[in-house]
C-alpha positions as CSV (number, residue, x, y, z in Angstrom):
1,M,179.1,71.1,58.8
2,T,178.8,71.6,55.1
3,T,178.4,68.9,52.5
4,T,181.8,69.8,51.0
5,I,183.6,69.3,54.3
6,V,181.9,65.9,54.9
7,F,182.9,64.8,51.4
8,I,186.5,65.9,51.9
9,V,186.8,64.1,55.2
10,L,185.3,60.9,53.8
11,I,187.5,60.9,50.7
12,L,190.7,61.6,52.6
13,Y,189.8,58.9,55.1
14,F,189.2,56.2,52.6
15,L,192.2,57.2,50.6
16,L,194.3,56.6,53.7
17,L,192.7,53.1,54.2
18,V,193.3,52.2,50.5
19,L,196.9,53.3,50.9
20,I,197.4,51.1,53.9
21,S,195.8,48.3,52.1
22,Y,198.1,48.7,49.1
23,Y,201.3,48.4,51.2
24,T,200.1,45.6,53.5
25,S,198.6,43.4,50.7
26,R,201.7,43.3,48.4
27,S,202.7,39.7,47.9
28,A,199.6,38.6,49.9
29,S,198.5,35.0,49.8
30,N,195.5,33.2,51.2
31,D,197.5,32.5,54.4
32,S,198.0,36.3,54.7
33,F,194.3,36.9,54.2
34,F,193.3,34.3,56.8
35,T,196.1,34.4,59.5
36,G,198.3,37.4,58.6
37,D,201.1,34.9,58.2
38,R,201.0,34.7,62.1
39,K,203.4,37.6,62.4
40,S,201.3,40.4,63.8
41,P,202.8,42.3,66.8
42,W,200.6,41.7,69.9
43,Y,200.5,45.4,70.9
44,I,199.3,46.4,67.4
45,V,196.6,43.7,67.6
46,A,195.5,44.8,71.1
47,F,195.2,48.4,70.2
48,G,193.4,47.7,66.9
49,M,191.0,45.3,68.7
50,I,189.7,48.2,70.8
51,G,188.1,49.8,67.7
52,A,186.9,46.5,66.3
53,S,185.3,45.5,69.6
54,L,183.6,48.9,70.2
55,S,182.3,49.7,66.7
56,G,180.0,52.5,65.7
57,I,177.4,51.2,68.1
58,T,179.6,52.1,71.0
59,F,180.4,55.4,69.5
60,I,176.8,56.7,69.4
61,S,174.5,54.1,70.9
62,I,176.2,53.6,74.3
63,P,176.2,57.4,75.0
64,G,172.5,57.4,73.9
65,S,171.7,54.5,76.3
66,V,172.3,56.7,79.4
67,A,168.7,58.0,79.3
68,K,165.4,57.5,77.6
69,Y,163.0,60.1,76.3
70,S,159.3,60.3,75.6
71,V,157.1,63.2,74.6
72,E,154.8,62.6,77.6
73,S,157.4,62.3,80.4
74,G,160.5,64.0,78.9
75,L,164.0,62.7,79.9
76,N,164.2,59.6,82.1
77,P,167.7,58.6,83.1
78,T,166.7,55.0,83.8
79,D,169.9,53.1,82.8
80,Q,172.5,55.9,83.4
81,F,175.9,54.2,83.7
82,S,174.5,50.7,84.3
83,Y,176.3,49.5,81.2
84,M,179.5,49.5,83.2
85,Q,178.1,46.6,85.2
86,M,178.3,44.6,82.0
87,V,181.8,45.9,81.2
88,F,183.0,44.6,84.6
89,G,181.7,41.2,83.5
90,Y,183.5,41.6,80.2
91,L,186.8,41.9,82.1
92,I,186.3,38.4,83.7
93,G,185.2,37.0,80.3
94,Y,188.4,38.2,78.6
95,L,190.4,36.4,81.2
96,I,188.5,33.2,80.5
97,V,189.1,33.7,76.8
98,A,192.8,34.3,77.3
99,Y,193.5,31.3,79.6
100,V,190.9,28.7,78.6
101,L,190.1,29.1,74.9
102,L,193.3,30.6,73.4
103,P,195.5,27.7,74.6
104,I,193.2,25.3,72.8
105,Y,193.2,27.2,69.6
106,Y,197.0,27.6,69.5
107,K,197.6,24.0,70.5
108,M,195.5,22.8,67.6
109,E,196.9,25.4,65.2
110,L,193.4,26.4,64.0
111,T,192.6,28.8,61.1
112,S,188.8,28.5,61.8
113,I,188.2,28.1,65.5
114,Y,185.1,26.0,64.6
115,S,187.4,23.2,63.4
116,Y,187.7,22.3,67.1
117,L,184.1,21.1,67.1
118,E,184.8,18.7,64.2
119,K,187.7,17.2,65.9
120,R,185.9,17.0,69.2
121,F,182.4,15.9,68.1
122,G,182.1,15.5,64.4
123,F,180.9,17.0,61.1
124,W,177.4,18.2,62.2
125,S,178.7,19.9,65.3
126,Y,181.3,21.7,63.3
127,K,178.8,22.9,60.7
128,T,176.4,24.0,63.5
129,G,179.1,26.1,65.2
130,S,180.3,27.8,62.0
131,G,176.7,28.3,60.9
132,F,175.8,30.0,64.1
133,F,178.9,32.2,63.8
134,L,177.9,33.3,60.2
135,L,174.4,34.1,61.4
136,S,175.7,36.0,64.5
137,R,178.3,38.0,62.7
138,L,176.1,38.8,59.7
139,I,173.4,40.2,62.0
140,G,175.9,42.0,64.3
141,A,177.9,43.6,61.4
142,S,174.6,44.6,59.8
143,I,173.4,46.3,62.9
144,R,176.7,48.2,63.2
145,L,176.6,49.3,59.6
146,L,172.9,50.2,59.8
147,L,173.7,52.6,62.5
148,V,176.6,54.4,60.8
149,S,174.7,54.4,57.5
150,S,171.7,56.0,59.2
151,V,173.9,58.7,60.7
152,L,175.6,59.4,57.3
153,Q,172.2,59.6,55.8
154,L,171.1,62.1,58.5
155,I,174.1,64.4,58.2
156,L,174.9,64.2,54.5
157,F,173.0,62.1,52.0
158,D,169.5,63.2,52.8
159,D,170.5,66.7,52.0
160,I,171.8,65.8,48.5
161,G,169.0,63.5,47.6
162,I,170.9,60.1,47.7
163,P,168.6,57.3,48.9
164,F,169.5,55.1,51.9
165,E,170.0,52.0,49.7
166,I,172.8,53.7,47.8
167,T,174.5,54.8,51.0
168,V,174.5,51.2,52.3
169,I,175.9,49.8,49.0
170,T,178.6,52.4,48.9
171,S,179.6,51.8,52.5
172,V,180.0,48.0,51.9
173,L,181.7,48.5,48.6
174,L,184.4,50.7,50.2
175,I,185.1,48.0,52.8
176,W,185.3,45.4,50.1
177,I,187.8,47.4,48.2
178,Y,190.4,47.7,50.9
179,T,190.0,44.2,52.4
180,N,189.7,42.2,49.2
181,K,193.3,41.3,48.8
182,G,195.1,41.6,52.1
183,G,192.4,40.4,54.5
184,I,193.4,40.1,58.1
185,K,197.0,41.3,57.3
186,T,195.5,44.6,56.2
187,I,192.9,44.7,58.9
188,I,195.5,44.6,61.7
189,W,196.9,47.9,60.5
190,T,193.7,49.7,59.3
191,D,192.1,48.9,62.7
192,T,195.1,50.5,64.5
193,I,194.7,53.8,62.6
194,Q,190.9,53.7,63.0
195,T,191.1,53.0,66.7
196,F,193.4,56.1,67.1
197,F,190.9,58.3,65.3
198,M,188.0,57.0,67.3
199,L,189.6,57.5,70.7
200,A,191.0,60.9,69.8
201,S,187.6,62.0,68.6
202,V,185.7,61.0,71.7
203,I,188.3,62.3,74.2
204,I,188.5,65.7,72.5
205,T,184.7,65.9,72.2
206,V,184.2,65.2,75.9
207,W,186.6,68.0,76.7
208,L,184.9,70.4,74.3
209,I,181.3,69.7,75.5
210,G,182.5,69.9,79.1
211,D,184.0,73.3,78.3
212,A,180.8,74.4,76.6
213,L,178.9,73.5,79.8
214,N,181.5,75.4,81.9
215,L,182.1,72.3,84.0
216,S,185.8,73.1,84.4
217,Q,184.8,76.5,86.0
218,K,182.5,74.9,88.6
219,S,183.2,72.4,91.3
220,G,185.1,70.1,89.0
221,F,184.4,68.0,86.0
222,V,184.1,64.7,87.8
223,N,181.9,66.1,90.6
224,E,179.5,67.6,88.1
225,I,179.1,64.3,86.2
226,A,178.7,62.4,89.5
227,S,175.9,64.8,90.6
228,S,174.2,65.1,87.2
229,G,171.6,62.4,87.8
230,Y,173.0,60.4,84.8
231,S,176.0,58.6,86.4
232,K,174.6,55.8,88.6
233,I,176.5,52.6,87.9
234,F,175.3,49.9,90.3
235,Y,171.7,48.6,90.5
236,F,171.1,46.1,93.3
237,E,167.6,47.3,94.3
238,N,165.3,45.2,92.2
239,W,166.3,41.8,90.7
240,E,163.3,41.8,88.4
241,R,164.6,44.8,86.4
242,G,166.7,44.3,83.2
243,N,169.6,46.4,84.6
244,Y,169.9,44.5,87.9
245,F,173.7,44.1,88.6
246,W,174.1,40.4,88.6
247,K,172.1,40.1,85.3
248,H,174.4,42.6,83.7
249,F,177.6,41.2,85.3
250,F,177.1,37.5,84.5
251,G,175.6,38.4,81.1
252,G,178.7,40.4,80.3
253,I,180.9,37.4,81.1
254,F,178.9,35.2,78.8
255,I,178.7,37.8,76.0
256,T,182.5,38.2,76.0
257,I,183.0,34.5,75.9
258,G,180.6,34.2,73.0
259,M,181.2,37.5,71.0
260,T,185.0,37.4,71.5
261,G,186.3,33.9,72.5
262,L,183.9,32.0,70.1
263,D,183.9,34.6,67.4
264,Q,186.0,34.0,64.3
265,D,186.4,37.7,63.8
266,M,188.0,38.5,67.1
267,M,189.9,35.3,67.4
268,Q,191.3,35.6,63.9
269,K,193.2,38.7,65.0
270,N,194.6,36.9,68.1
271,L,195.6,33.9,66.1
272,S,197.7,36.1,63.8
273,C,200.1,36.7,66.8
274,K,203.3,34.8,66.7
275,D,202.6,32.6,69.8
276,L,200.2,31.9,72.6
277,K,202.0,34.2,75.1
278,S,201.8,37.2,72.8
279,A,198.1,36.5,72.2
280,Q,197.3,36.3,75.9
281,L,199.3,39.5,76.6
282,N,197.2,41.1,73.8
283,M,193.9,40.0,75.3
284,V,194.7,41.0,78.9
285,S,196.0,44.4,78.1
286,F,193.1,45.0,75.7
287,A,190.6,44.1,78.4
288,G,192.0,46.6,80.9
289,V,192.0,49.4,78.4
290,L,188.4,48.6,77.3
291,V,187.0,49.3,80.8
292,V,188.4,52.8,80.8
293,V,187.3,53.5,77.2
294,N,183.7,52.4,77.9
295,L,183.5,54.7,80.9
296,I,184.6,57.6,78.7
297,F,181.8,56.8,76.3
298,L,179.2,56.9,79.1
299,V,180.6,60.2,80.4
300,L,180.1,61.5,76.9
301,G,176.5,60.3,77.1
302,A,175.9,62.2,80.3
303,L,177.4,65.3,78.8
304,L,175.1,65.1,75.7
305,F,172.0,64.8,77.8
306,M,173.1,67.7,80.0
307,Y,173.8,69.8,76.9
308,F,170.3,68.9,75.6
309,E,168.7,70.0,78.8
310,K,170.6,73.3,78.8
311,T,170.3,74.3,75.2
312,G,167.6,72.2,73.6
313,F,169.8,71.0,70.8
314,G,169.0,67.4,70.0
315,S,165.2,68.0,69.9
316,G,165.2,66.8,66.3
317,V,165.7,63.1,67.4
318,L,164.2,63.3,70.9
319,K,161.0,65.4,70.6
320,V,159.5,63.3,67.9
321,E,156.9,60.5,67.8
322,T,159.6,57.8,67.9
323,P,162.6,59.2,69.9
324,R,166.1,57.9,69.0
325,T,168.5,58.5,71.8
326,D,171.3,56.7,69.9
327,L,171.2,59.6,67.3
328,L,171.5,62.3,69.9
329,F,175.3,62.6,69.4
330,A,174.9,63.0,65.7
331,E,172.1,65.6,66.1
332,I,174.1,67.7,68.5
333,A,177.4,67.4,66.6
334,N,175.6,68.3,63.3
335,S,173.7,71.3,64.8
336,G,176.8,73.6,64.6
337,S,176.2,74.8,68.2
338,L,179.6,73.5,69.2
339,G,181.5,74.9,66.3
340,I,183.2,73.2,63.3
341,V,185.6,71.0,65.2
342,V,183.1,68.7,67.0
343,P,181.2,67.7,63.8
344,I,184.5,66.8,62.1
345,L,185.6,64.9,65.1
346,F,182.2,63.1,65.2
347,L,182.4,62.1,61.6
348,L,186.0,60.9,61.9
349,G,185.2,58.9,65.1
350,L,182.0,57.5,63.7
351,I,183.5,56.1,60.4
352,A,186.6,54.9,62.2
353,A,184.6,53.0,64.8
354,A,182.1,51.6,62.3
355,Y,184.6,50.5,59.7
356,S,187.1,49.1,62.1
357,S,184.4,46.7,63.2
358,A,182.7,46.1,59.8
359,D,185.9,45.4,57.8
360,S,187.2,42.8,60.2
361,A,183.7,41.2,60.3
362,L,183.6,40.9,56.5
363,T,187.1,39.4,56.5
364,S,186.1,36.8,59.2
365,L,182.9,36.0,57.5
366,T,184.9,35.3,54.3
367,T,187.3,33.2,56.2
368,S,184.7,31.1,58.0
369,F,182.6,30.5,54.8
370,S,185.7,29.7,52.8
371,V,187.2,27.3,55.3
372,D,184.2,25.9,57.0
373,F,181.7,25.5,54.2
374,M,183.7,25.7,50.9
375,N,186.6,23.5,52.3
376,I,189.1,25.8,50.6
377,K,192.1,24.1,52.1
378,N,191.2,20.9,50.3
379,K,190.8,22.5,46.9
380,P,193.5,22.8,44.2
381,I,195.7,25.8,44.6
382,E,194.5,27.4,41.4
383,S,190.9,27.3,42.7
384,Q,191.5,28.8,46.2
385,N,191.8,32.4,45.2
386,K,188.6,32.3,43.2
387,I,186.8,30.7,46.1
388,R,188.0,33.3,48.5
389,R,187.1,36.2,46.2
390,N,183.6,34.8,45.5
391,S,183.0,34.2,49.2
392,H,184.1,37.8,49.9
393,L,181.5,39.1,47.3
394,L,178.8,36.9,48.7
395,M,179.3,38.0,52.3
396,S,179.2,41.7,51.1
397,F,176.0,41.1,49.3
398,L,174.4,39.5,52.3
399,L,175.4,42.4,54.5
400,I,173.6,44.8,52.2
401,V,170.4,42.7,52.2
402,I,170.3,42.3,56.0
403,I,171.0,46.0,56.6
404,L,168.1,47.0,54.4
405,I,165.8,44.5,56.2
406,L,166.8,45.8,59.6
407,R,166.3,49.4,58.5
408,K,162.7,48.6,57.7
409,Y,161.7,46.6,60.7
410,S,163.8,47.7,63.7
411,N,163.7,50.8,65.9
412,D,165.4,49.6,69.1
413,S,168.6,51.1,70.5
414,A,171.3,49.5,68.5
415,I,173.5,48.4,71.5
416,W,170.6,46.6,73.2
417,M,169.4,45.1,69.9
418,L,172.8,43.6,69.4
419,I,173.1,42.2,72.9
420,K,169.6,40.6,72.7
421,L,170.4,39.0,69.4
422,A,173.8,37.8,70.6
423,G,172.0,35.9,73.4
424,F,170.2,33.8,70.9
425,T,173.0,33.2,68.4
426,Y,176.1,33.0,70.7
427,G,174.3,31.1,73.5
428,P,174.2,27.8,71.7
429,L,177.9,28.2,70.7
430,I,178.9,28.7,74.3
431,G,177.0,25.6,75.3
432,L,178.5,23.5,72.5
433,F,182.1,24.6,73.0
434,F,182.1,24.3,76.8
435,F,180.4,20.9,76.7
436,G,183.4,19.8,74.7
437,I,185.9,21.5,77.1
438,I,184.6,20.6,80.5
439,T,183.2,17.1,79.8
440,D,184.7,14.0,78.1
441,R,181.3,12.8,76.8
442,E,180.5,12.1,73.2
443,L,177.5,13.5,71.4
444,K,175.1,12.1,68.9
445,D,176.5,14.4,66.3
446,K,173.5,14.4,63.9
447,L,171.2,15.7,66.7
448,V,173.4,18.7,67.6
449,P,171.8,21.0,65.0
450,L,168.4,20.2,66.3
451,V,169.2,20.9,69.9
452,S,171.1,24.1,69.0
453,V,168.0,25.4,67.0
454,I,165.2,24.3,69.4
455,V,166.7,25.9,72.5
456,P,166.9,29.5,71.3
457,V,163.5,29.2,69.6
458,I,162.0,28.2,73.0
459,V,163.8,31.0,74.9
460,A,162.8,33.5,72.2
461,M,159.1,32.5,72.4
462,V,159.1,32.9,76.2
463,W,161.0,36.2,76.0
464,Y,158.7,37.6,73.3
465,L,155.4,36.5,74.8
466,H,156.3,37.7,78.2
467,G,157.4,41.1,76.8
468,Q,154.1,41.5,74.9
469,E,152.2,40.6,78.1
470,K,150.2,38.1,76.2
471,I,151.3,35.4,78.7
472,P,152.4,37.0,81.9
473,L,154.7,34.1,82.7
474,L,157.2,35.8,85.0
475,G,155.3,38.6,86.6
476,A,157.3,41.9,86.7
477,Y,160.5,40.1,85.7
478,K,162.4,41.9,82.8
479,F,164.9,40.1,80.7
480,G,168.3,41.8,80.3
481,A,171.8,40.7,79.2
482,E,171.3,37.3,81.0
483,L,169.4,36.0,77.9
484,I,172.7,34.6,76.7
485,I,173.0,32.6,80.0
486,Y,169.6,31.0,79.5
487,N,170.5,30.0,76.0
488,A,173.9,28.7,76.9
489,G,172.7,26.8,79.9
490,L,169.8,25.2,78.2
491,S,171.9,24.3,75.2
492,F,174.4,22.6,77.5
493,L,171.6,20.6,79.2
494,G,170.1,19.7,75.8
495,L,173.5,18.4,74.7
496,L,173.8,16.4,77.9
497,V,170.5,14.6,77.0
498,I,171.9,13.5,73.5
499,S,175.4,12.5,74.9
500,K,176.9,9.3,76.1
501,S,179.9,8.2,78.1
502,K,183.1,8.0,76.2
503,S,183.7,4.3,75.3
């Protein structure tokens, strides 16, 4: 794919987003930015949330997670489709969000969901919850944008001599431009367009790679994938391994509760629906579709590794000192071996997946900071727009800084890096919210920040030292997605220690 084609695709794509922003942000107010005036159609929200939930990480890192590669041993399909175990857990988690958390948010008519903590426990619990969200979402959005910026650097900007720092600044600036005025009212519609591009891209690409491998001419597409050695889903054999079924399944439930139900980004879209019933319908339908979509992405991963084995394309990111399986899709698409259609589809799908997640993250970060820390609703009307705009700029700047730091110090597969970090940041949020929901006890509010920080620090130390084999605490045990359960459970117990019976 030539530089000219890449530029044309990028320019046309962002012109479309700016055009949508122009029409949706006319006569926009702060209420439009934060809640979409609570008039968003549930089916539009549900479809758009697919793209926001999956992101660029799903688009290229989940296919890359199907196998590992090392120069010494070659391809090793260790995880295969084990990610689906977590997806099944997601499904249960979404039901809990729909029928436990959403009724609370709608009943209290919340703009920031962390306001619940202030009403339930007090000032310090409120600030702790919103602070953990800001940290979680800043890191999560940065990982997502790091991945897409790295791919754009690989397929375009390295060739024309543009440094990575400029790529990152430009990416964030483009998001800022089309979200600055309309906020969530704009995001609802841009996410819908971007989800369409992402799903169309991956489905057509799966078909084209399958055709290139002549799968349709053999015993059948499904049978070939099933017998490929890359498609094993369930792992019950060894509970010590990180991909053991129950670790993934229960980890998936907790990750969904944290990263969706206790995440201002995802809940802001749901709270823009006209009523609770619409929001629940949105959440349940979205959950069902997400199972199928994730399976398609894993099928794509199997096909990519099968294509690498057959043709050798992809060696540029695998047969190197530090293999990057999450860049395999980009390498094969950009190789030209599949014609011009696949690289264009890849580019469209990648930027659609990445920006549908990043734009809503920036909007929710602005909302949380403005409402939870700048107390925008208690400020004079003439000051509110200025506070929101300045918060929007600050969050954009922080995204850029964190992306550049992660670029220098991380080399893990993006999807698993995100899941690990989510365990430490969303775990205390789950413990805090559900302590309020399932008990009637009161907390010593000033001690909540201390408990919420100490618990993940202790868990992180155990996880790190065990992983480095400096202190073989747990033998052959490998941590997986269940890290979030440990953080949530210990946070709950810590809060119980600093609680008292309701007087």
